[in-house]
C-alpha positions, 0 to 999 in steps of 0.5 A: 927690292924692298919698300924702302928702296922703292920709296927712295927711288920715288923720292929721287925721281920726283925731285929730279923732275922738280916734283914734290914726292908727297904728291905721288901716292904709292899703291902696293899691288897685293893681288895674288900675293901670299898673306905673309908677304902682305903682312910683312909690308903692313908691318913696315908701315905701308897702308895703301894697297891695290887689288884686282878682284872684289872677291879676293879683296873681301876674302883677304883684307877684313882680317888685316883691317882688324890688326892694322889701322888706316888701311886704304884700299884701291880697286885697280882691276875691271869692275863688273856692275854686279859687284859694284855695291860691294866695291863702293862699300869696301874701296876708297878709290876705284881706278877702272870706271870705263863705260856708261853702264858702270857709271850709271850703276855707281851714280845710283849707288852714290845717290842711295848711300850719300857717298861714293869712292874717288873714281878714275876713268880707265883709258885703253890708250893702246886700243887693245881689243882684249883690254878694258878701258874707254877708247881715247877718242871717246874719253872727253864725252865719257868724262863729261857724261860721268861728271854730269852724274855728279860722280867724283872723277879725280883723274885717268888711269891707263895700262900701256901695251907691254911691247910699246914705249910707255912714255907715249901712253903716259903723255897721251893720258896726261894730255887728255886729263889736262884738257878735261881739268883732271889732276889725277894720273894713275899710271906706272907699274914696277917696270916703268913707274919712274917714267910715269913720275917724269910724265906727271903720275900722281898714283903709281901701282907697284906690285912685284918690285915690292912683294916679289914675283907673283906665284900663280896656280 
């Protein structure tokens, strides 16, 4: 599937649910993808990309930034506090704020720098022990705590369990966002982004459907 195909599906599905496609940000998830695949998508004009690891992004993107204007990088993988300084200097948006210690570190860096990337709070909607994210039962308190630090919380993010119906998790994320006055919903990946759009996603994270299956190892 091509970038053009994905864009067409986003437009069609948004319109079918009475939504403006311009309100949906497509994040091309470039993690682990070979540089030639990323360059091919850059050459098609796409400029918004997601990376899972700070170090991988630092190793990949400076060369592309020297060749292409307007690249917008989003961190969509777990962030360790010792990588926070590099993350806030390199990414426009961090989708994985999930604990008070990280919030405090980001707030300290924001005070020091006078700016901060846009932030999404990651919720572990499936309450999976192996997965990062704030538990739904703790979400309201944590969002309030982060906002009290003057952090720019734009919305919520989730990654549903692979064996469960994603729409249930997207609906939960939307409900928690609404009661906290948050507009952003970072949800939906290659296999379920159309479902996410129908549930109000503002940011979808699509990798293999654009670049092809990842080759690990």
